[in-house]
Backbone of each chain as nested JSON, in Angstrom:
{
  "chains": [
    {"id": "A", "residues": [
      {"number": 1, "name": "UNK", "atoms": {"N": [-62.751, -56.542, -9.874], "CA": [-63.178, -56.591, -8.481], "C": [-62.92, -55.307, -7.773]}},
      {"number": 2, "name": "UNK", "atoms": {"N": [-63.404, -55.188, -6.562], "CA": [-63.313, -53.954, -5.744], "C": [-62.162, -54.107, -4.786]}},
      {"number": 3, "name": "UNK", "atoms": {"N": [-61.136, -53.271, -4.986], "CA": [-59.905, -53.405, -4.194], "C": [-60.177, -53.172, -2.693]}},
      {"number": 4, "name": "UNK", "atoms": {"N": [-60.97, -52.157, -2.367], "CA": [-61.216, -51.873, -0.943], "C": [-61.947, -53.038, -0.29]}},
      {"number": 5, "name": "UNK", "atoms": {"N": [-62.939, -53.564, -1.006], "CA": [-63.681, -54.702, -0.448], "C": [-62.755, -55.896, -0.317]}},
      {"number": 6, "name": "UNK", "atoms": {"N": [-61.861, -56.042, -1.256], "CA": [-60.907, -57.142, -1.172], "C": [-59.976, -57.003, 0.01]}},
      {"number": 7, "name": "UNK", "atoms": {"N": [-59.551, -55.775, 0.237], "CA": [-58.661, -55.55, 1.397], "C": [-59.373, -55.903, 2.682]}},
      {"number": 8, "name": "UNK", "atoms": {"N": [-60.668, -55.494, 2.783], "CA": [-61.431, -55.811, 3.995], "C": [-61.549, -57.304, 4.198]}},
      {"number": 9, "name": "UNK", "atoms": {"N": [-61.667, -58.004, 3.092], "CA": [-61.876, -59.465, 3.143], "C": [-60.554, -60.208, 3.428]}},
      {"number": 10, "name": "UNK", "atoms": {"N": [-59.432, -59.492, 3.297], "CA": [-58.133, -60.199, 3.278], "C": [-57.514, -60.416, 4.653]}},
      {"number": 11, "name": "UNK", "atoms": {"N": [-58.237, -60.036, 5.709], "CA": [-57.648, -60.123, 7.062], "C": [-57.129, -61.542, 7.331]}},
      {"number": 12, "name": "UNK", "atoms": {"N": [-57.919, -62.542, 7.004], "CA": [-57.514, -63.925, 7.31], "C": [-56.302, -64.312, 6.451]}},
      {"number": 13, "name": "UNK", "atoms": {"N": [-56.27, -63.819, 5.252], "CA": [-55.213, -64.238, 4.305], "C": [-53.838, -63.721, 4.748]}},
      {"number": 14, "name": "UNK", "atoms": {"N": [-53.869, -62.537, 5.426], "CA": [-52.613, -61.854, 5.756], "C": [-51.705, -62.703, 6.634]}},
      {"number": 15, "name": "UNK", "atoms": {"N": [-52.297, -63.581, 7.417], "CA": [-51.485, -64.378, 8.353], "C": [-50.447, -65.19, 7.58]}},
      {"number": 16, "name": "UNK", "atoms": {"N": [-50.859, -65.76, 6.442], "CA": [-49.912, -66.588, 5.688], "C": [-49.329, -65.863, 4.485]}},
      {"number": 17, "name": "UNK", "atoms": {"N": [-50.084, -64.959, 3.89], "CA": [-49.614, -64.308, 2.675], "C": [-49.019, -62.914, 2.948]}},
      {"number": 18, "name": "UNK", "atoms": {"N": [-49.0, -62.53, 4.241], "CA": [-48.363, -61.253, 4.588], "C": [-49.317, -60.081, 4.482]}},
      {"number": 19, "name": "UNK", "atoms": {"N": [-49.192, -59.121, 5.373], "CA": [-50.068, -57.924, 5.365], "C": [-49.874, -57.162, 4.051]}},
      {"number": 20, "name": "UNK", "atoms": {"N": [-48.681, -57.285, 3.465], "CA": [-48.409, -56.573, 2.208], "C": [-48.396, -57.51, 1.022]}},
      {"number": 21, "name": "UNK", "atoms": {"N": [-48.851, -58.743, 1.234], "CA": [-48.932, -59.709, 0.139], "C": [-47.636, -60.457, -0.13]}},
      {"number": 22, "name": "UNK", "atoms": {"N": [-46.631, -60.207, 0.706], "CA": [-45.368, -60.944, 0.6], "C": [-45.338, -61.951, 1.743]}},
      {"number": 23, "name": "UNK", "atoms": {"N": [-45.382, -63.244, 1.387], "CA": [-45.538, -64.266, 2.418], "C": [-44.315, -64.365, 3.306]}},
      {"number": 24, "name": "UNK", "atoms": {"N": [-44.537, -64.462, 4.631], "CA": [-43.415, -64.689, 5.564], "C": [-43.048, -66.165, 5.659]}},
      {"number": 25, "name": "UNK", "atoms": {"N": [-43.78, -67.031, 4.914], "CA": [-43.598, -68.469, 5.052], "C": [-43.147, -69.051, 3.714]}},
      {"number": 26, "name": "UNK", "atoms": {"N": [-41.957, -69.672, 3.646], "CA": [-41.376, -70.093, 2.38], "C": [-42.252, -70.958, 1.515]}},
      {"number": 27, "name": "UNK", "atoms": {"N": [-43.114, -71.776, 2.11], "CA": [-43.896, -72.66, 1.222], "C": [-45.214, -72.017, 0.792]}},
      {"number": 28, "name": "UNK", "atoms": {"N": [-45.482, -70.805, 1.266], "CA": [-46.711, -70.129, 0.808], "C": [-46.336, -68.992, -0.106]}},
      {"number": 29, "name": "UNK", "atoms": {"N": [-47.103, -68.823, -1.189], "CA": [-46.711, -67.867, -2.207], "C": [-46.936, -66.4, -1.856]}},
      {"number": 30, "name": "UNK", "atoms": {"N": [-46.079, -65.575, -2.424], "CA": [-46.361, -64.152, -2.434], "C": [-47.545, -63.94, -3.369]}},
      {"number": 31, "name": "UNK", "atoms": {"N": [-48.404, -62.991, -3.007], "CA": [-49.552, -62.694, -3.867], "C": [-49.498, -61.277, -4.412]}},
      {"number": 32, "name": "UNK", "atoms": {"N": [-48.639, -60.446, -3.81], "CA": [-48.58, -59.028, -4.189], "C": [-48.195, -58.894, -5.667]}},
      {"number": 33, "name": "UNK", "atoms": {"N": [-49.033, -58.178, -6.429], "CA": [-48.777, -57.914, -7.837], "C": [-48.998, -59.108, -8.752]}},
      {"number": 34, "name": "UNK", "atoms": {"N": [-49.582, -60.18, -8.201], "CA": [-49.818, -61.362, -9.038], "C": [-50.915, -61.028, -10.067]}},
      {"number": 35, "name": "UNK", "atoms": {"N": [-51.014, -61.833, -11.111], "CA": [-52.031, -61.628, -12.147], "C": [-53.426, -61.815, -11.563]}},
      {"number": 36, "name": "UNK", "atoms": {"N": [-54.307, -60.824, -11.757], "CA": [-55.658, -60.855, -11.186], "C": [-56.427, -62.08, -11.645]}},
      {"number": 37, "name": "UNK", "atoms": {"N": [-56.432, -62.358, -12.949], "CA": [-57.217, -63.481, -13.46], "C": [-56.667, -64.824, -12.926]}},
      {"number": 38, "name": "UNK", "atoms": {"N": [-55.344, -64.886, -12.813], "CA": [-54.738, -66.116, -12.256], "C": [-55.226, -66.322, -10.83]}},
      {"number": 39, "name": "UNK", "atoms": {"N": [-55.271, -65.259, -10.049], "CA": [-55.731, -65.385, -8.656], "C": [-57.182, -65.837, -8.592]}},
      {"number": 40, "name": "UNK", "atoms": {"N": [-58.013, -65.299, -9.481], "CA": [-59.421, -65.7, -9.504], "C": [-59.499, -67.219, -9.814]}},
      {"number": 41, "name": "UNK", "atoms": {"N": [-58.756, -67.634, -10.81], "CA": [-58.808, -69.078, -11.205], "C": [-58.371, -69.975, -10.051]}},
      {"number": 42, "name": "UNK", "atoms": {"N": [-57.309, -69.526, -9.339], "CA": [-56.797, -70.4, -8.258], "C": [-57.777, -70.428, -7.088]}},
      {"number": 43, "name": "UNK", "atoms": {"N": [-58.355, -69.278, -6.721], "CA": [-59.296, -69.267, -5.588], "C": [-60.525, -70.132, -5.91]}},
      {"number": 44, "name": "UNK", "atoms": {"N": [-60.988, -70.041, -7.151], "CA": [-62.138, -70.88, -7.531], "C": [-61.765, -72.353, -7.525]}},
      {"number": 45, "name": "UNK", "atoms": {"N": [-60.533, -72.643, -7.982], "CA": [-60.088, -74.034, -8.001], "C": [-59.969, -74.592, -6.569]}},
      {"number": 46, "name": "UNK", "atoms": {"N": [-59.489, -73.758, -5.653], "CA": [-59.419, -74.2, -4.248], "C": [-60.827, -74.381, -3.698]}},
      {"number": 47, "name": "UNK", "atoms": {"N": [-61.706, -73.413, -4.021], "CA": [-63.068, -73.451, -3.478], "C": [-63.817, -74.707, -3.963]}},
      {"number": 48, "name": "UNK", "atoms": {"N": [-63.607, -75.014, -5.255], "CA": [-64.371, -76.11, -5.874], "C": [-63.629, -77.44, -5.746]}},
      {"number": 49, "name": "UNK", "atoms": {"N": [-62.453, -77.452, -5.131], "CA": [-61.733, -78.706, -4.918], "C": [-60.969, -79.186, -6.144]}},
      {"number": 50, "name": "UNK", "atoms": {"N": [-60.929, -78.366, -7.182], "CA": [-60.23, -78.766, -8.415], "C": [-58.722, -78.717, -8.128]}},
      {"number": 51, "name": "UNK", "atoms": {"N": [-58.323, -77.738, -7.315], "CA": [-56.949, -77.67, -6.845], "C": [-56.98, -78.019, -5.372]}},
      {"number": 52, "name": "UNK", "atoms": {"N": [-56.329, -79.122, -5.027], "CA": [-56.456, -79.642, -3.675], "C": [-55.382, -79.074, -2.733]}},
      {"number": 53, "name": "UNK", "atoms": {"N": [-55.823, -78.464, -1.638], "CA": [-54.856, -78.018, -0.621], "C": [-55.625, -77.952, 0.715]}},
      {"number": 54, "name": "UNK", "atoms": {"N": [-55.107, -78.671, 1.679], "CA": [-55.838, -78.822, 2.934], "C": [-55.964, -77.484, 3.709]}},
      {"number": 55, "name": "UNK", "atoms": {"N": [-55.014, -76.592, 3.478], "CA": [-55.059, -75.306, 4.162], "C": [-56.019, -74.369, 3.429]}},
      {"number": 56, "name": "UNK", "atoms": {"N": [-55.897, -74.339, 2.098], "CA": [-56.676, -73.362, 1.327], "C": [-58.139, -73.753, 1.167]}},
      {"number": 57, "name": "UNK", "atoms": {"N": [-58.445, -75.045, 1.231], "CA": [-59.848, -75.478, 0.986], "C": [-60.814, -74.757, 1.941]}},
      {"number": 58, "name": "UNK", "atoms": {"N": [-60.566, -74.833, 3.264], "CA": [-61.504, -74.154, 4.171], "C": [-61.472, -72.641, 4.055]}},
      {"number": 59, "name": "UNK", "atoms": {"N": [-60.345, -72.111, 3.57], "CA": [-60.266, -70.647, 3.411], "C": [-61.142, -70.218, 2.248]}},
      {"number": 60, "name": "UNK", "atoms": {"N": [-61.084, -71.019, 1.155], "CA": [-61.792, -70.586, -0.069], "C": [-63.266, -70.993, -0.058]}},
      {"number": 61, "name": "UNK", "atoms": {"N": [-63.563, -72.064, 0.659], "CA": [-64.937, -72.621, 0.647], "C": [-66.017, -71.535, 0.822]}},
      {"number": 62, "name": "UNK", "atoms": {"N": [-65.915, -70.676, 1.831], "CA": [-67.017, -69.716, 2.092], "C": [-67.042, -68.519, 1.131]}},
      {"number": 63, "name": "UNK", "atoms": {"N": [-66.067, -68.412, 0.254], "CA": [-65.99, -67.198, -0.545], "C": [-67.004, -67.197, -1.695]}},
      {"number": 64, "name": "UNK", "atoms": {"N": [-67.63, -66.04, -1.901], "CA": [-68.55, -65.887, -3.041], "C": [-67.69, -65.463, -4.24]}},
      {"number": 65, "name": "UNK", "atoms": {"N": [-68.294, -65.49, -5.414], "CA": [-67.588, -65.046, -6.613], "C": [-67.156, -63.585, -6.457]}},
      {"number": 66, "name": "UNK", "atoms": {"N": [-68.005, -62.78, -5.813], "CA": [-67.625, -61.378, -5.619], "C": [-66.418, -61.275, -4.676]}},
      {"number": 67, "name": "UNK", "atoms": {"N": [-66.467, -62.047, -3.583], "CA": [-65.346, -62.044, -2.654], "C": [-64.027, -62.357, -3.434]}},
      {"number": 68, "name": "UNK", "atoms": {"N": [-64.143, -63.378, -4.271], "CA": [-62.963, -63.837, -5.033], "C": [-62.486, -62.742, -5.975]}},
      {"number": 69, "name": "UNK", "atoms": {"N": [-63.433, -62.093, -6.663], "CA": [-63.051, -61.019, -7.595], "C": [-62.383, -59.873, -6.819]}},
      {"number": 70, "name": "UNK", "atoms": {"N": [-62.939, -59.565, -5.633], "CA": [-62.391, -58.446, -4.854], "C": [-61.003, -58.782, -4.285]}},
      {"number": 71, "name": "UNK", "atoms": {"N": [-60.859, -60.001, -3.771], "CA": [-59.548, -60.414, -3.23], "C": [-58.485, -60.399, -4.328]}},
      {"number": 72, "name": "UNK", "atoms": {"N": [-58.87, -60.885, -5.498], "CA": [-57.924, -60.949, -6.625], "C": [-57.52, -59.545, -7.017]}},
      {"number": 73, "name": "UNK", "atoms": {"N": [-58.51, -58.639, -7.069], "CA": [-58.204, -57.236, -7.463], "C": [-57.264, -56.608, -6.428]}},
      {"number": 74, "name": "UNK", "atoms": {"N": [-57.555, -56.905, -5.147], "CA": [-56.767, -56.333, -4.081], "C": [-55.301, -56.788, -4.177]}},
      {"number": 75, "name": "UNK", "atoms": {"N": [-55.089, -58.088, -4.233], "CA": [-53.699, -58.586, -4.251], "C": [-52.981, -58.196, -5.524]}},
      {"number": 76, "name": "UNK", "atoms": {"N": [-53.679, -58.186, -6.645], "CA": [-53.044, -57.779, -7.906], "C": [-52.59, -56.308, -7.827]}},
      {"number": 77, "name": "UNK", "atoms": {"N": [-53.299, -55.54, -6.996], "CA": [-52.99, -54.1, -6.894], "C": [-51.793, -53.824, -6.02]}},
      {"number": 78, "name": "UNK", "atoms": {"N": [-51.328, -54.813, -5.252], "CA": [-50.257, -54.543, -4.3], "C": [-48.903, -54.492, -4.994]}},
      {"number": 79, "name": "UNK", "atoms": {"N": [-48.009, -53.684, -4.433], "CA": [-46.649, -53.528, -4.977], "C": [-45.93, -54.875, -4.872]}},
      {"number": 80, "name": "UNK", "atoms": {"N": [-45.426, -55.401, -5.987], "CA": [-44.798, -56.729, -5.986], "C": [-43.631, -56.858, -5.001]}},
      {"number": 81, "name": "UNK", "atoms": {"N": [-43.005, -55.728, -4.638], "CA": [-41.922, -55.849, -3.676], "C": [-42.394, -55.554, -2.258]}},
      {"number": 82, "name": "UNK", "atoms": {"N": [-43.726, -55.383, -2.145], "CA": [-44.29, -55.299, -0.816], "C": [-44.126, -53.968, -0.1]}},
      {"number": 83, "name": "UNK", "atoms": {"N": [-43.81, -52.931, -0.912], "CA": [-43.728, -51.614, -0.253], "C": [-45.12, -51.028, -0.168]}}
    ]},
    {"id": "B", "residues": [
      {"number": 1, "name": "UNK", "atoms": {"N": [-30.842, -74.241, -5.226], "CA": [-30.655, -74.555, -6.657], "C": [-29.647, -73.613, -7.291]}},
      {"number": 2, "name": "UNK", "atoms": {"N": [-29.273, -73.947, -8.533], "CA": [-28.262, -73.172, -9.264], "C": [-28.991, -72.208, -10.212]}},
      {"number": 3, "name": "UNK", "atoms": {"N": [-28.829, -70.904, -9.949], "CA": [-29.585, -69.898, -10.72], "C": [-29.213, -69.928, -12.192]}},
      {"number": 4, "name": "UNK", "atoms": {"N": [-27.919, -70.032, -12.501], "CA": [-27.509, -70.037, -13.913], "C": [-28.08, -71.237, -14.645]}},
      {"number": 5, "name": "UNK", "atoms": {"N": [-27.999, -72.401, -13.981], "CA": [-28.567, -73.612, -14.618], "C": [-30.063, -73.459, -14.784]}},
      {"number": 6, "name": "UNK", "atoms": {"N": [-30.701, -72.806, -13.808], "CA": [-32.158, -72.585, -13.887], "C": [-32.485, -71.683, -15.07]}},
      {"number": 7, "name": "UNK", "atoms": {"N": [-31.67, -70.663, -15.241], "CA": [-31.92, -69.723, -16.353], "C": [-31.8, -70.471, -17.68]}},
      {"number": 8, "name": "UNK", "atoms": {"N": [-30.787, -71.327, -17.796], "CA": [-30.593, -72.061, -19.048], "C": [-31.806, -72.958, -19.319]}},
      {"number": 9, "name": "UNK", "atoms": {"N": [-32.363, -73.483, -18.248], "CA": [-33.474, -74.441, -18.392], "C": [-34.8, -73.699, -18.663]}},
      {"number": 10, "name": "UNK", "atoms": {"N": [-34.82, -72.4, -18.45], "CA": [-36.077, -71.677, -18.429], "C": [-36.556, -71.19, -19.803]}},
      {"number": 11, "name": "UNK", "atoms": {"N": [-35.826, -71.544, -20.865], "CA": [-36.19, -71.045, -22.188], "C": [-37.661, -71.337, -22.512]}},
      {"number": 12, "name": "UNK", "atoms": {"N": [-38.087, -72.57, -22.281], "CA": [-39.482, -72.948, -22.615], "C": [-40.457, -72.151, -21.759]}},
      {"number": 13, "name": "UNK", "atoms": {"N": [-40.082, -71.942, -20.521], "CA": [-41.018, -71.297, -19.58], "C": [-41.311, -69.837, -19.954]}},
      {"number": 14, "name": "UNK", "atoms": {"N": [-40.278, -69.204, -20.564], "CA": [-40.36, -67.746, -20.825], "C": [-41.539, -67.418, -21.73]}},
      {"number": 15, "name": "UNK", "atoms": {"N": [-41.938, -68.338, -22.567], "CA": [-43.029, -68.047, -23.515], "C": [-44.296, -67.619, -22.76]}},
      {"number": 16, "name": "UNK", "atoms": {"N": [-44.58, -68.339, -21.662], "CA": [-45.822, -68.035, -20.923], "C": [-45.544, -67.207, -19.679]}},
      {"number": 17, "name": "UNK", "atoms": {"N": [-44.38, -67.375, -19.058], "CA": [-44.114, -66.688, -17.787], "C": [-43.251, -65.442, -17.979]}},
      {"number": 18, "name": "UNK", "atoms": {"N": [-42.914, -65.132, -19.266], "CA": [-42.143, -63.901, -19.523], "C": [-40.658, -64.102, -19.38]}},
      {"number": 19, "name": "UNK", "atoms": {"N": [-39.894, -63.43, -20.221], "CA": [-38.427, -63.547, -20.171], "C": [-37.905, -63.035, -18.824]}},
      {"number": 20, "name": "UNK", "atoms": {"N": [-38.671, -62.118, -18.214], "CA": [-38.253, -61.599, -16.925], "C": [-39.079, -62.129, -15.766]}},
      {"number": 21, "name": "UNK", "atoms": {"N": [-39.869, -63.15, -16.057], "CA": [-40.644, -63.786, -15.013], "C": [-41.977, -63.111, -14.744]}},
      {"number": 22, "name": "UNK", "atoms": {"N": [-42.318, -62.063, -15.553], "CA": [-43.629, -61.413, -15.438], "C": [-44.434, -61.882, -16.641]}},
      {"number": 23, "name": "UNK", "atoms": {"N": [-45.505, -62.616, -16.348], "CA": [-46.277, -63.238, -17.423], "C": [-46.996, -62.214, -18.299]}},
      {"number": 24, "name": "UNK", "atoms": {"N": [-46.909, -62.402, -19.63], "CA": [-47.67, -61.531, -20.533], "C": [-49.116, -62.01, -20.69]}},
      {"number": 25, "name": "UNK", "atoms": {"N": [-49.47, -63.097, -20.011], "CA": [-50.794, -63.711, -20.228], "C": [-51.549, -63.699, -18.875]}},
      {"number": 26, "name": "UNK", "atoms": {"N": [-52.715, -63.032, -18.816], "CA": [-53.405, -62.838, -17.539], "C": [-53.719, -64.087, -16.759]}},
      {"number": 27, "name": "UNK", "atoms": {"N": [-53.924, -65.211, -17.397], "CA": [-54.276, -66.391, -16.592], "C": [-53.058, -67.179, -16.15]}},
      {"number": 28, "name": "UNK", "atoms": {"N": [-51.881, -66.737, -16.59], "CA": [-50.657, -67.437, -16.146], "C": [-49.919, -66.561, -15.151]}},
      {"number": 29, "name": "UNK", "atoms": {"N": [-49.387, -67.185, -14.089], "CA": [-48.821, -66.383, -13.002], "C": [-47.449, -65.762, -13.297]}},
      {"number": 30, "name": "UNK", "atoms": {"N": [-47.215, -64.619, -12.695], "CA": [-45.864, -64.095, -12.603], "C": [-45.078, -65.032, -11.685]}},
      {"number": 31, "name": "UNK", "atoms": {"N": [-43.814, -65.234, -12.015], "CA": [-42.955, -66.106, -11.184], "C": [-41.813, -65.296, -10.556]}},
      {"number": 32, "name": "UNK", "atoms": {"N": [-41.556, -64.124, -11.094], "CA": [-40.4, -63.331, -10.646], "C": [-40.505, -63.014, -9.163]}},
      {"number": 33, "name": "UNK", "atoms": {"N": [-39.465, -63.384, -8.403], "CA": [-39.435, -63.085, -6.965], "C": [-40.35, -63.947, -6.118]}},
      {"number": 34, "name": "UNK", "atoms": {"N": [-40.94, -64.98, -6.732], "CA": [-41.825, -65.859, -5.959], "C": [-41.003, -66.655, -4.947]}},
      {"number": 35, "name": "UNK", "atoms": {"N": [-41.626, -67.229, -3.961], "CA": [-40.935, -68.011, -2.931], "C": [-40.327, -69.288, -3.547]}},
      {"number": 36, "name": "UNK", "atoms": {"N": [-39.033, -69.5, -3.347], "CA": [-38.328, -70.645, -3.955], "C": [-38.966, -71.981, -3.569]}},
      {"number": 37, "name": "UNK", "atoms": {"N": [-39.236, -72.171, -2.277], "CA": [-39.788, -73.44, -1.843], "C": [-41.18, -73.679, -2.414]}},
      {"number": 38, "name": "UNK", "atoms": {"N": [-41.98, -72.598, -2.499], "CA": [-43.291, -72.703, -3.106], "C": [-43.173, -73.174, -4.567]}},
      {"number": 39, "name": "UNK", "atoms": {"N": [-42.235, -72.582, -5.296], "CA": [-42.045, -72.975, -6.696], "C": [-41.662, -74.44, -6.823]}},
      {"number": 40, "name": "UNK", "atoms": {"N": [-40.77, -74.905, -5.941], "CA": [-40.368, -76.308, -5.97], "C": [-41.61, -77.187, -5.742]}},
      {"number": 41, "name": "UNK", "atoms": {"N": [-42.405, -76.836, -4.73], "CA": [-43.585, -77.65, -4.408], "C": [-44.557, -77.707, -5.589]}},
      {"number": 42, "name": "UNK", "atoms": {"N": [-44.734, -76.569, -6.27], "CA": [-45.712, -76.547, -7.383], "C": [-45.175, -77.35, -8.565]}},
      {"number": 43, "name": "UNK", "atoms": {"N": [-43.893, -77.178, -8.889], "CA": [-43.345, -77.909, -10.047], "C": [-43.416, -79.402, -9.817]}},
      {"number": 44, "name": "UNK", "atoms": {"N": [-43.143, -79.828, -8.564], "CA": [-43.23, -81.264, -8.272], "C": [-44.693, -81.731, -8.324]}},
      {"number": 45, "name": "UNK", "atoms": {"N": [-45.599, -80.874, -7.864], "CA": [-47.02, -81.239, -7.901], "C": [-47.499, -81.362, -9.344]}},
      {"number": 46, "name": "UNK", "atoms": {"N": [-47.04, -80.479, -10.204], "CA": [-47.408, -80.598, -11.616], "C": [-46.784, -81.849, -12.234]}},
      {"number": 47, "name": "UNK", "atoms": {"N": [-45.511, -82.083, -11.885], "CA": [-44.812, -83.234, -12.46], "C": [-45.486, -84.529, -12.049]}},
      {"number": 48, "name": "UNK", "atoms": {"N": [-45.886, -84.602, -10.78], "CA": [-46.429, -85.851, -10.253], "C": [-47.946, -85.931, -10.399]}},
      {"number": 49, "name": "UNK", "atoms": {"N": [-48.552, -84.917, -11.007], "CA": [-49.993, -84.946, -11.263], "C": [-50.846, -84.631, -10.033]}},
      {"number": 50, "name": "UNK", "atoms": {"N": [-50.174, -84.236, -8.969], "CA": [-50.935, -83.886, -7.748], "C": [-51.69, -82.588, -7.964]}},
      {"number": 51, "name": "UNK", "atoms": {"N": [-51.084, -81.701, -8.72], "CA": [-51.744, -80.474, -9.143], "C": [-51.981, -80.607, -10.644]}},
      {"number": 52, "name": "UNK", "atoms": {"N": [-53.252, -80.634, -11.029], "CA": [-53.592, -80.942, -12.394], "C": [-53.644, -79.695, -13.252]}},
      {"number": 53, "name": "UNK", "atoms": {"N": [-52.92, -79.69, -14.339], "CA": [-53.005, -78.596, -15.315], "C": [-52.499, -79.118, -16.65]}},
      {"number": 54, "name": "UNK", "atoms": {"N": [-53.358, -79.027, -17.668], "CA": [-53.05, -79.675, -18.95], "C": [-51.849, -79.02, -19.631]}},
      {"number": 55, "name": "UNK", "atoms": {"N": [-51.616, -77.741, -19.319], "CA": [-50.467, -77.076, -19.966], "C": [-49.196, -77.423, -19.195]}},
      {"number": 56, "name": "UNK", "atoms": {"N": [-49.253, -77.39, -17.886], "CA": [-48.038, -77.549, -17.089], "C": [-47.57, -79.016, -16.971]}},
      {"number": 57, "name": "UNK", "atoms": {"N": [-48.517, -79.936, -17.108], "CA": [-48.122, -81.357, -16.921], "C": [-46.984, -81.743, -17.875]}},
      {"number": 58, "name": "UNK", "atoms": {"N": [-47.127, -81.512, -19.204], "CA": [-46.041, -81.91, -20.106], "C": [-44.773, -81.062, -19.912]}},
      {"number": 59, "name": "UNK", "atoms": {"N": [-44.94, -79.866, -19.371], "CA": [-43.77, -79.025, -19.116], "C": [-42.953, -79.59, -17.956]}},
      {"number": 60, "name": "UNK", "atoms": {"N": [-43.682, -80.022, -16.945], "CA": [-42.987, -80.465, -15.709], "C": [-42.535, -81.917, -15.762]}},
      {"number": 61, "name": "UNK", "atoms": {"N": [-43.276, -82.689, -16.565], "CA": [-43.002, -84.145, -16.6], "C": [-41.507, -84.476, -16.74]}},
      {"number": 62, "name": "UNK", "atoms": {"N": [-40.787, -83.874, -17.721], "CA": [-39.404, -84.289, -17.951], "C": [-38.386, -83.7, -16.975]}},
      {"number": 63, "name": "UNK", "atoms": {"N": [-38.859, -82.879, -16.028], "CA": [-37.893, -82.201, -15.161], "C": [-37.357, -83.108, -14.059]}},
      {"number": 64, "name": "UNK", "atoms": {"N": [-36.072, -83.042, -13.813], "CA": [-35.491, -83.772, -12.696], "C": [-35.632, -82.909, -11.457]}},
      {"number": 65, "name": "UNK", "atoms": {"N": [-35.351, -83.489, -10.288], "CA": [-35.379, -82.722, -9.035], "C": [-34.38, -81.564, -9.117]}},
      {"number": 66, "name": "UNK", "atoms": {"N": [-33.226, -81.813, -9.743], "CA": [-32.223, -80.722, -9.879], "C": [-32.756, -79.614, -10.78]}},
      {"number": 67, "name": "UNK", "atoms": {"N": [-33.358, -80.008, -11.911], "CA": [-33.95, -79.003, -12.791], "C": [-34.92, -78.136, -12.025]}},
      {"number": 68, "name": "UNK", "atoms": {"N": [-35.767, -78.793, -11.217], "CA": [-36.789, -78.073, -10.462], "C": [-36.139, -77.146, -9.453]}},
      {"number": 69, "name": "UNK", "atoms": {"N": [-35.102, -77.629, -8.745], "CA": [-34.417, -76.777, -7.772], "C": [-33.787, -75.578, -8.451]}},
      {"number": 70, "name": "UNK", "atoms": {"N": [-33.208, -75.806, -9.643], "CA": [-32.541, -74.716, -10.361], "C": [-33.542, -73.691, -10.89]}},
      {"number": 71, "name": "UNK", "atoms": {"N": [-34.646, -74.19, -11.468], "CA": [-35.683, -73.286, -11.981], "C": [-36.269, -72.446, -10.858]}},
      {"number": 72, "name": "UNK", "atoms": {"N": [-36.498, -73.084, -9.727], "CA": [-37.082, -72.368, -8.58], "C": [-36.116, -71.286, -8.08]}},
      {"number": 73, "name": "UNK", "atoms": {"N": [-34.843, -71.649, -8.039], "CA": [-33.839, -70.679, -7.569], "C": [-33.77, -69.508, -8.559]}},
      {"number": 74, "name": "UNK", "atoms": {"N": [-33.831, -69.842, -9.84], "CA": [-33.76, -68.789, -10.863], "C": [-34.929, -67.801, -10.74]}},
      {"number": 75, "name": "UNK", "atoms": {"N": [-36.142, -68.338, -10.756], "CA": [-37.304, -67.432, -10.737], "C": [-37.399, -66.662, -9.409]}},
      {"number": 76, "name": "UNK", "atoms": {"N": [-37.03, -67.313, -8.31], "CA": [-37.048, -66.622, -7.02], "C": [-36.048, -65.462, -7.016]}},
      {"number": 77, "name": "UNK", "atoms": {"N": [-35.011, -65.596, -7.832], "CA": [-33.96, -64.579, -7.842], "C": [-34.318, -63.355, -8.661]}},
      {"number": 78, "name": "UNK", "atoms": {"N": [-35.386, -63.461, -9.468], "CA": [-35.708, -62.362, -10.365], "C": [-36.413, -61.214, -9.642]}},
      {"number": 79, "name": "UNK", "atoms": {"N": [-36.203, -60.016, -10.149], "CA": [-36.805, -58.814, -9.566], "C": [-38.323, -58.918, -9.7]}},
      {"number": 80, "name": "UNK", "atoms": {"N": [-39.049, -58.824, -8.588], "CA": [-40.508, -59.013, -8.644], "C": [-41.217, -58.03, -9.589]}},
      {"number": 81, "name": "UNK", "atoms": {"N": [-40.596, -56.872, -9.871], "CA": [-41.265, -55.979, -10.832], "C": [-40.72, -56.177, -12.243]}},
      {"number": 82, "name": "UNK", "atoms": {"N": [-39.862, -57.192, -12.4], "CA": [-39.461, -57.558, -13.73], "C": [-38.39, -56.692, -14.354]}},
      {"number": 83, "name": "UNK", "atoms": {"N": [-37.722, -55.91, -13.501], "CA": [-36.635, -55.106, -14.097], "C": [-35.413, -55.993, -14.239]}}
    ]}
  ]
}
């Protein structure tokens, strides 16, 4: 995926997952440095309802496959310690 | 949770999630430095079938609440870059 495009798309995500991909909320996961393919699988699972989550469903619903690839590339590219 | 007890319990997990919590397998997530509460929620969801995954279901099934608390504490305590 395209990291820059993913960053542009990530504005909404930052509220819960942190501007640097480290979540400020204990029940929401850090995404910084996570496995790119894992992120793609989870976003598709949320989008398609295979993985049920009331917060993530509306977030993932409008995403295209490209959006998902770009978001996954972006978060995978972030420093795992959030620097 | 108890980090040492979590580490003892994590032998099976290391195969897919890495001895240092950084997964060697692209479709499996890194756990090192992840949010403790998030990890507890996911392990319980896998155990109770709320989150469906054919690989994780048998892994989580036998875990007690204490096991889950200890595993979550252990992985949350690991260095996010796996050092």
